[in-house]
Phi, psi and omega in degrees: 000148184274116179042058197306303184301315181295321180294323176296321179294325180292338172293327179280323182237073183298340180291349180266359182301139180073007176257155175290118181231137180237137178251128177154179175093310182216171182256142179292142175234147177303331180296326178296316180294318180299319180296320179293318180294319180298323184277320189247357178090308179217153182295327181283359177255000178295123182289157184300325184291347181277349181271145177293145178256146181299327182297339179267004184282138173226120181157193185243016180295162177238160180283129173278313172199171180214153176291163180295332177295324178286325182294337178295342178266007181089009180274137181205172181302145178073000176281142176297139183296327179295319177294317179298326180297329178286328182280324185213069185297336182279353181297146177275134183253121180244147177286165183272133180235080186297325181300318179293320180294319178296322179297315179291328177298315178298322182294314183289330178287327175297322177298313181299313183297331179288341183247329182215087192289346178271093187229136175253120181281122181244026179125189189291334188229016185211142176217160166253141181232134174270112182278353194310308185246008179285143179304125180084358184294338182254002180277131179053042178067022180098353184295325182298311180293323179300316179295320178297319178297313178303314182295319182290320178294318179294319180296324184276332188233340188079011184250153179252159178217163175241141187232132172249130181244126185203172181291342182210172186293323181301310182288324180297320178300313179294318183295329182295343180266354189294318190232038178291148353273164175056040182255162172228128179231133179250128178236121176263161179306323182286354180270353188302314183296319184280318188261335186256316186299327179288349184285153174294153183301329182297343179290344175282120180295115183124344174266108182266187183301319183292313179296323179294320179297321179293321177296320179296325176297333177272003180082019182252113181242335181246161179295325177299318177294324177295320179296329181277349182286132178301138185297327181296329178289320177295318178296322180298321185266336185240356185092165187297309186293309182292320179299316179292321178297318178301318180297315180294316182298320180295335177275358182079023183258135181197118183254015179292132178281164171282116184263117182283345178209136174214141181277135175293148180264338180198163172224140185213161173220144176211162179215144174257128184282152179294334175217158178293133184251147180260137186299335180258307185292332181247033187298327182294313181293318179296316180298316180295318179293319179302314178296316181299318179297318178297321178294320180293318178297318178299318178299317180298315180298313183292320181295323183263358173078040180233156169230159182223157181254348181246128177241134181220163177233157177228133177235136170238128187265178184297336178269011178071007173284139182244146174226152175229151174220144178209162175213150182243136180245175186272359185227156177275148181220156176208008182261148185296324182298311182290320177300316180298320182292314180291322176298324176296321177296322175297320183295329179298337181265008181255146176288126184241023182286326182274159175292149189256129180262321184223146178225134180220155178229138184223143171237124182237193185052052187281154172207154178305136187298326182291342177264354186282147175252129180238082187292160180293346181285000183303311182297319181295319180293319177299317181297319179295318180294322176303314183295314180296320180294322180297320181292327187268341195279333176058230182297325180301328179299319179299317178297318181295320180298318176299323185291328192251357186298332184274002181300137178272003183261000000 
């Protein structure tokens, strides 16, 4: 989908179309919408001067997405809002409304499934589709079905999307970025040398910043140069599995099927604080946030019908160093009380002397809840783990107790 979150917001505020708009920083509340309606009558009548500007933002939030008009100023997803404010202070800043984005996500995927039922869900705004046996999927190299999908999605949602059609998922992913917004790109196997090899290596989905930096140290900056690199050299620097995958990807080869269903391996929630917090002096705020994160993870598990046996926490400190701690139990869980208790035990094993910038909670080792076993020994195991953690935690235990006393669970 094209600038998905921002595009959904423009349906609510059409007067912002073609303007630089950034989504991030805070979460949308129904009360905000009610206040605007009470003052201006309708959301599409809210004047431009009534919207917050990015230049006035102070905090540590990051951009979730931005309109294409904002991206022309160098503003993009995952960028800190303070940095973006220096690049484009006149941009309009809107809060994040995940419930609305999920609703539109379901709508556009329902359209796709009605026309091409072999679909792999890759998140809120992206899917892979197998055109092989879908009506029109083989006409004009897939362009006919791609155009029909674009038209149907726009008719149902008012949103645009870009589609890449190729022999495999690797090439299709790259092609989908060629002509944004509202573009269609077709890549045939014989097009790899002309259309793919001149691109930077980072365009291959799966090559991150660290791998890209290592490739640059080897003098490899383009996919074509990666394709020309002897495979034994890649294996030497990246290991057998990754080295071979890099070699295959650079040739445009990918045999992964479109998977219509896959089980999640974990669910997590995290938040970055507006200021660094101290485990003792800011115990009320930390405790409340810790509980809130556990509740959100529990809600996600229950809503999607999963339980997990591994609970973990993530801390990022003021010096940007991160630590994680986790523990695995013999039973599946999905309730906030138990997640909070086990996450607290993990926290007792973490160093809490530095101020905390980010806090996260994760539940892994997931399985469908109807298949999960929740034995009566759960309480006994929790009591034993509490006792063992108390003996081992020492000074950290005192910090944790300060941290958790305000928990409402």
